[in-house]
C-alpha positions in Angstrom: 0.0 0.0 0.0 1.6 3.4 -1.0 1.5 6.5 1.0 -1.5 7.9 -0.9 -3.6 4.8 -0.2 -2.5 4.8 3.5 -3.5 8.5 3.9 -6.8 7.9 2.1 -7.5 4.9 4.3 -6.7 6.9 7.5 -9.0 9.6 6.3 -11.8 7.1 5.7 -11.3 5.5 9.1 -11.2 8.9 10.8 -14.4 9.9 9.1 -16.1 6.8 10.2 -15.0 7.2 13.7 -16.2 10.8 13.7 -19.6 9.7 12.4 -19.8 6.9 15.1 -18.8 9.4 17.9 -21.3 12.0 16.8 -24.1 9.4 16.8 -23.1 8.3 20.2 -22.4 11.6 21.9 -23.8 14.4 19.7 -21.9 17.1 17.8 -20.7 19.2 20.8 -19.0 16.4 22.8 -15.2 16.9 23.4 -14.5 13.5 21.8 -16.3 14.5 18.6 -14.5 17.8 18.4 -11.2 16.1 19.0 -11.8 13.6 16.3 -13.0 16.3 13.9 -9.7 18.2 14.5 -7.8 14.9 13.8 -9.6 14.4 10.5 -9.0 18.0 9.6 -5.3 17.5 10.0 -5.4 14.4 7.8 -7.2 16.4 5.1 -4.7 19.2 5.4 -1.8 16.7 5.0 -3.6 15.3 1.9 -4.1 18.9 0.5 -0.5 19.9 1.1 0.8 16.8 -0.6 -1.1 17.6 -3.8 -0.8 21.4 -3.6 3.0 21.2 -3.6 2.9 19.1 -6.8 1.0 21.8 -8.6 3.2 24.7 -7.7 5.2 26.0 -10.6 9.0 25.5 -10.4 10.7 28.8 -9.8 14.3 29.2 -11.0 
């Protein structure tokens, strides 16, 4: 499994955990907010990875 697949799987797992926690505790619970921030960081990592590939090369 390459790093893209690993990161994608981590994001999917984090989304599912976020959904499960929100169903169990509601949206304002600390565990839900913490999981949301964790998922946000994974998404940011994913976006940074692809954003740097699209930047033009400066000489």
